[in-house]
C-alpha positions in Angstrom: -4.7 -16.7 10.3 -6.8 -17.1 7.1 -6.1 -14.1 4.9 -7.5 -12.8 1.6 -5.6 -10.5 -0.7 -7.7 -8.5 -3.3 -6.0 -7.9 -6.7 -4.2 -9.5 -9.6 -1.0 -7.6 -10.2 2.7 -7.7 -9.3 1.9 -5.8 -6.1 -0.5 -8.6 -5.0 2.0 -11.3 -5.8 4.6 -9.4 -3.7 2.1 -9.3 -0.8 1.3 -13.0 -1.2 5.0 -13.8 -1.3 5.6 -11.8 1.9 2.5 -13.1 3.8 3.3 -16.7 2.9 6.6 -16.3 4.8 4.8 -15.6 8.0 4.3 -18.4 10.6 1.0 -16.6 11.4 -0.4 -17.4 7.9 -2.0 -20.8 7.7 -4.3 -20.2 4.7 -4.0 -17.6 2.0 -6.5 -16.7 -0.8 -6.1 -14.2 -3.6 -9.0 -12.8 -5.6 -8.6 -12.9 -8.6 -4.8 -13.5 -8.4 -2.4 -14.5 -11.2 0.0 -17.3 -12.2 2.4 -16.1 -9.5 -0.1 -16.1 -6.6 -1.4 -19.5 -7.8 2.0 -21.0 -6.8 1.7 -19.9 -3.1 -2.0 -19.3 -2.5 -5.5 -20.3 -3.7 -6.7 -18.0 -6.4 -10.5 -17.3 -6.5 -12.1 -15.9 -9.6 -14.0 -13.0 -8.1 -14.4 -9.4 -9.6 -13.1 -6.7 -7.2 -16.4 -4.7 -7.4 -18.5 -7.7 -6.4 -18.6 -7.1 -2.7 -21.3 -9.7 -2.1 -19.2 -12.4 -3.7 -16.3 -11.3 -1.6 -18.5 -11.4 1.5 -19.6 -15.0 0.7 -16.0 -16.1 0.2 -14.9 -14.5 3.5 -17.7 -16.2 5.4 -17.3 -19.6 3.7 -13.5 -19.8 4.2 -13.5 -18.2 7.7 -11.2 -15.3 6.5 -10.0 -13.1 9.3 -8.1 -10.4 7.4 -8.5 -8.8 4.0 -5.6 -6.9 2.4 -6.8 -4.6 -0.4 -4.2 -4.2 -3.1 -5.7 -1.8 -5.7 -7.4 1.6 -5.2 -10.8 0.9 -6.9 -12.4 -1.2 -4.1 -11.2 1.3 -1.5 -12.6 4.3 -3.4 -15.9 2.3 -3.8 -16.0 1.7 0.0 -15.1 -1.9 0.6 -13.9 -1.2 4.1 -17.2 0.6 5.0 -19.1 -2.4 3.5 -17.3 -4.7 6.0 -17.9 -2.4 9.0 -21.6 -2.1 8.3 -22.2 -5.9 7.9 -22.8 -7.8 11.1 -21.2 -10.9 9.7 -18.1 -9.0 8.5 -17.4 -6.3 11.0 -15.0 -8.4 13.0 -12.8 -9.0 9.9 -9.7 -6.8 9.7 -9.5 -4.8 6.5 -6.1 -3.2 5.5 -7.0 -0.1 3.6 -8.8 3.2 4.4 -12.5 3.8 4.6 -14.3 5.5 1.6 -14.0 9.1 2.9 -10.2 8.8 3.3 -9.8 7.0 0.0 -10.9 10.2 -1.7 -7.3 11.3 -1.3 -6.7 9.1 -4.4 -10.3 9.0 -5.7 -10.3 12.8 -6.3 -7.3 15.0 -7.2 -9.3 18.1 -6.1 -10.1 16.5 -2.7 -6.4 15.8 -2.3 -5.3 19.3 -3.2 -7.8 20.8 -0.8 -6.5 18.5 2.0 -2.9 19.5 1.2 -3.7 23.3 1.3 -5.9 23.0 4.4 -3.1 21.3 6.4 -0.3 23.5 5.0 1.5 20.6 3.3 3.9 21.8 0.6 2.5 21.1 -3.0 2.1 22.9 -6.3 -0.4 25.7 -6.8 -3.6 24.6 -8.7 -7.1 25.3 -9.8 -9.8 22.9 -10.9 -12.3 23.2 -13.7 -15.3 21.5 -15.3 -17.0 21.7 -18.7 -19.0 24.7 -17.6 -15.9 26.9 -17.1 -13.5 25.6 -19.7 -12.8 29.3 -20.8 -11.6 30.1 -17.3 -9.3 27.0 -17.6 -7.8 28.5 -20.7 -7.2 31.8 -18.9 -5.5 30.0 -16.0 -3.2 28.1 -18.4 -2.2 31.5 -19.8 -1.0 32.6 -16.4 1.4 29.6 -16.0 4.8 28.9 -17.5 5.2 25.7 -19.5 5.2 22.8 -19.1 1.4 22.6 -18.2 0.2 19.8 -15.9 -3.4 18.6 -16.4 -4.8 15.9 -14.1 -8.1 14.1 -14.5 -9.8 14.4 -11.1 -11.0 10.8 -10.8 -9.3 7.4 -11.2 -7.9 6.9 -14.7 -5.7 3.8 -14.1 -2.5 5.9 -13.9 -3.1 7.5 -17.3 -5.0 10.6 -16.4 -2.0 13.0 -16.0 -0.8 15.0 -19.0 2.4 17.2 -19.1 2.5 19.4 -22.1 4.9 22.0 -23.3 2.7 23.9 -25.8 -0.1 26.2 -24.6 -2.4 25.6 -27.5 -2.0 21.8 -27.1 -2.7 22.2 -23.4 -5.9 24.1 -24.2 -6.9 21.4 -26.7 -6.3 18.6 -24.2 -8.3 20.4 -21.5 -11.2 20.6 -23.9 -10.7 17.0 -24.8 -10.8 15.9 -21.2 -13.7 18.1 -20.0 -16.0 18.3 -23.1 -15.1 15.2 -25.0 -14.7 13.0 -21.9 -11.2 11.7 -22.9 -10.9 9.8 -19.6 -14.7 9.2 -19.2 -16.2 10.4 -15.9 -12.7 10.6 -14.4 -12.1 13.8 -16.3 -15.5 15.5 -15.7 -13.3 17.7 -13.5 -9.7 18.6 -14.3 -7.0 19.9 -11.9 -4.5 22.2 -13.6 -1.2 22.6 -11.6 1.9 24.6 -11.8 4.8 22.4 -13.0 7.4 21.5 -10.3 10.9 20.9 -11.6 12.9 18.3 -9.7 13.4 14.6 -9.2 10.6 12.3 -8.1 10.5 9.7 -5.4 7.8 7.8 -3.4 7.4 7.7 0.4 5.4 4.9 1.9 3.7 5.2 5.3 1.8 2.7 7.4 -0.9 4.1 9.7 -3.5 2.6 12.1 -5.3 6.0 12.1 -3.4 7.2 15.2 0.2 6.2 14.8 2.5 5.8 11.8 5.6 4.0 10.6 7.6 5.1 7.5 8.7 2.3 5.1 11.7 2.6 2.8 11.6 5.2 0.0 11.5 4.1 -3.6 11.7 5.7 -7.1 9.8 4.3 -10.0 10.1 5.0 -13.7 6.8 5.8 -15.4 7.7 6.5 -19.0 7.8 3.6 -21.6 11.0 4.8 -23.2 14.7 5.0 -22.2 15.7 8.4 -20.7 12.2 8.9 -19.4 10.7 9.4 -22.9 7.4 8.4 -24.5 4.1 7.6 -23.0 3.2 7.3 -19.3 2.7 3.7 -18.0 1.8 2.1 -14.7 5.5 1.8 -14.0 8.5 0.3 -15.8 10.8 -0.4 -12.8 11.8 0.8 -9.4 14.8 1.3 -7.0 14.8 1.3 -3.2 16.2 3.0 -1.2 16.5 6.3 -3.2 20.2 7.3 -3.1 19.6 11.1 -3.0 17.2 10.9 -0.1 19.6 11.9 2.7 18.8 11.7 6.4 18.3 15.5 6.4 15.9 15.2 3.4 14.0 12.3 5.0 13.5 14.2 8.2 12.0 17.1 6.2 9.6 14.6 4.6 8.6 13.4 8.0 8.2 16.8 9.6 6.6 18.7 6.7 4.6 16.0 5.0 4.1 12.7 6.9 3.2 14.2 10.4 0.8 16.8 9.1 -0.8 14.2 6.8 -1.6 11.8 9.7 -2.7 14.7 11.9 -4.9 16.0 9.0 -6.6 12.7 8.7 -7.5 12.8 12.4 -8.6 16.5 12.3 -10.8 15.8 9.2 -12.2 12.6 10.7 -11.0 10.5 7.8 -10.6 6.9 9.2 -7.5 5.3 7.9 -5.9 1.9 8.5 -3.4 0.9 5.8 -0.8 2.3 3.4 -0.4 5.8 2.3 1.7 6.3 -0.8 3.0 9.9 -1.0 4.3 10.8 -4.5 7.0 13.4 -3.9 9.2 15.7 -5.8 12.5 17.1 -4.6 12.6 20.7 -5.7 16.1 22.1 -4.7 16.4 20.6 -1.3 12.7 20.8 -0.4 10.1 18.0 -0.7 6.7 18.7 -2.2 3.7 16.4 -2.6 2.6 15.5 -6.2 -0.1 13.1 -5.2 -1.5 10.7 -2.6 -2.3 7.1 -3.3 -4.3 5.1 -0.7 -2.5 1.8 -1.3 1.0 0.6 -2.2 2.4 1.5 -5.6 3.2 -1.0 -8.3 6.1 -1.7 -9.1 7.4 0.0 -5.9 5.8 -2.7 -3.7 8.1 -5.2 -5.5 11.2 -3.4 -4.1 9.8 -2.1 -0.7 8.3 -5.4 0.6 11.4 -7.5 -0.1 13.3 -5.1 2.2 10.9 -5.5 5.1 12.3 -8.0 7.6 9.5 -7.7 10.1 6.7 -10.3 9.9 4.1 -8.5 7.8 1.1 -10.1 9.5 2.3 -8.8 12.9 2.4 -5.4 11.3 -1.1 -5.8 9.8 -2.5 -7.0 13.1 -1.0 -3.9 14.8 -2.7 -1.7 12.2 -6.1 -3.4 12.8 -5.7 -3.1 16.6 -4.3 0.5 16.5 -1.1 -0.7 18.3 1.3 0.2 15.4 3.5 2.3 17.8 4.4 -0.9 19.7 5.9 -2.6 16.6 9.5 -2.2 15.5 9.9 -2.2 11.7 13.2 -3.8 10.6 14.5 -3.0 7.2 17.1 -5.0 5.1 20.0 -2.7 4.5 20.6 -3.9 0.9 19.2 -2.2 -2.1 16.4 -3.8 -4.1 15.6 -3.1 -7.7 12.9 -4.3 -10.1 12.5 -4.2 -13.9 9.1 -4.6 -15.5 8.7 -6.8 -18.5 5.8 -5.5 -20.7 3.9 -6.7 -23.7 4.9 -5.3 -27.1 2.8 -2.2 -27.9 2.1 -1.4 -24.3 0.9 1.2 -23.0 -1.1 1.3 -26.2 -2.7 -1.8 -27.9 -1.0 -5.1 -27.3 -1.7 -8.8 -27.7 -2.3 -11.3 -24.9 -1.8 -15.1 -24.5 2.0 -15.2 -25.3 3.7 -18.1 -23.6 6.4 -17.0 -21.0 9.4 -19.3 -21.0 12.7 -19.5 -19.0 11.3 -18.9 -15.5 13.0 -22.1 -14.3 16.4 -20.6 -15.3 16.1 -17.5 -13.0 18.7 -17.5 -10.2 19.2 -14.9 -7.5 16.2 -12.8 -8.5 12.5 -12.9 -7.6 10.0 -12.9 -10.5 6.8 -11.2 -9.4 4.0 -12.1 -11.8 1.7 -9.2 -12.9 -0.2 -9.6 -16.2 0.3 -13.4 -16.4 -2.0 -16.3 -15.9 -2.0 -20.1 -16.0 -3.6 -21.5 -19.1 -3.6 -25.2 -20.0 -0.6 -25.7 -17.9 1.4 -22.8 -19.4 2.1 -19.4 -18.0 0.9 -16.8 -20.6 0.6 -13.0 -20.8 -2.7 -11.5 -19.8 -1.9 -7.8 -19.4 0.4 -4.9 -20.5 2.8 -5.2 -17.5 3.6 -8.8 -17.4 6.3 -9.5 -14.8 8.6 -7.6 -12.4 12.1 -9.0 -11.9 13.4 -8.0 -8.5 16.9 -8.4 -7.1 18.9 -7.5 -4.0 22.4 -6.0 -4.1 24.8 -4.1 -1.8 24.3 -1.2 -4.2 21.4 -0.5 -6.6 23.9 -0.9 -9.5 24.7 -4.5 -8.3 21.0 -5.3 -7.9 19.9 -3.9 -11.3 22.7 -5.8 -13.0 21.4 -9.1 -11.5 17.8 -8.3 -12.7 19.0 -7.6 -16.2 21.1 -10.8 -16.2 18.0 -12.8 -15.3 15.8 -11.0 -17.8 18.0 -12.5 -20.6 16.9 -15.9 -19.5 13.2 -15.1 -20.0 11.3 -14.9 -23.2 7.8 -14.2 -24.6 6.9 -12.9 -28.0 7.4 -9.1 -28.4 8.7 -8.8 -24.8 9.8 -5.2 -24.0 11.5 -3.5 -21.1 13.6 -0.5 -20.2 17.3 -1.0 -20.2 18.1 2.1 -18.1 16.3 1.7 -14.8 18.4 3.7 -12.2 20.1 5.7 -15.0 19.4 9.1 -13.3 20.7 8.3 -9.9 
C-alpha cells in the first residue's frame, strides 16, 4: 500500500516507524514530517490545513490510505473532504468525521455527550462573555481548586487549574473577555475538580466495533514532581501499574462501551483512535476529556508495544471488520522521556544542533520538533525528541531511556528526571 501520514511530531514519527515495519507498506509519505520521518519515509512540505494540496499529493502518488496524526485537520473536516470528493472517496482515512471530531474540538460538546450517555465525569457549566457574572457565581459554589477549560482547541494549553477564587475569576475574565486563548476561549467550561491519579485509555473503533489498546500515563507539567506550567507532555509510561484488571473492566463497561454506543446513537461517524483522558478517583474511573487521535508522547509508548501489523488494523478499521482482528501486545513495559528546548513551554530558541544520536543503544529516538538543515539535525520546536525504551519493568525501561539521554546533546536541552516517580 501507498500511505500518507499527516503531521510532524513524535507521534507521527512513531506511526511512520510502525508502518514502515509492515510488509503491506511499499511507499510511505509524511506531510510535513520531521528529521526522523525523513529517514524512513518521503517528507512532503504541505500545510495540514491545505486540503487541496493534500488532494493533489494523494492523486499524484496513488495514495490509498491517509493516517491523520493531529486533531486540527480532523476538527476542520478532512475526512468529510475526502468522502465528498469523487477522486478521493475510495481512499481510507484513519480519523473521525468532522461531527465526531467535536468531541475534542469543543469541550462543551464533549461534556454534553458524556452526560447524555451517563458516562462518569465531573459536574460542569459553560459560560461566554455575556454571562461572565454567572460564571463568577458558579465558581463561588465550588471548592478549590478551580478548573477552567477553553472550549476550543488551544494546543494543549487551554486548561487552567487554580487554587485561589479571585485568581480563578480574573482568569475567567481574561479567557472570555480578553480572549486569552483567542477564539478557543470564546466559551469556557468550568468543572468541579476531581482528585485522583490520571491515566489515558486508547481505543480503536471502526464505528461499529472497538479494540482497547494498552493504557499509558503521561506527565504534563514542565517541572519535577508535577510542578510548573502545563506542556504538551514530558514523558509517558505504559502499561499503567495501578490499572488492575478490575479497574480496566470498569473502564470498559462504564466508559468505553457507552462511548462507542453513544457515537452510534448520536450518528457520529468514527473510524480511528479515541483517546480517553481518565482520572482514578478512589477506585472509580471518570472521564476528564476525549481526544480524537492518539496522544503525544503516549503514542511513543503505546505503538512500540503493539505487535500486530498496524496496516492490517487500519484496513480493518476502514472496512469495518475490526472485530475480526486480534490485537497482540508486547508484555514488556515501555517508557519515553521528552527532551525539550530551554525555556519551553514559554519562549525558546530554535536551530540548535542535536548531536550524539549515533551513540544511542537499546532505545528508540522518536524525533518531534527536529528537522534536517544543511545535513544536520537541528531543533525546530519546543518538544524536540522522545527517547523510548523497553524493560521488564517500567523502572528498567526508564533507566535505559535516561542512560541514552546522557549520550545526546543540544544547547539548553531540558528534560524531567522523575518520569514514573508517582507510580
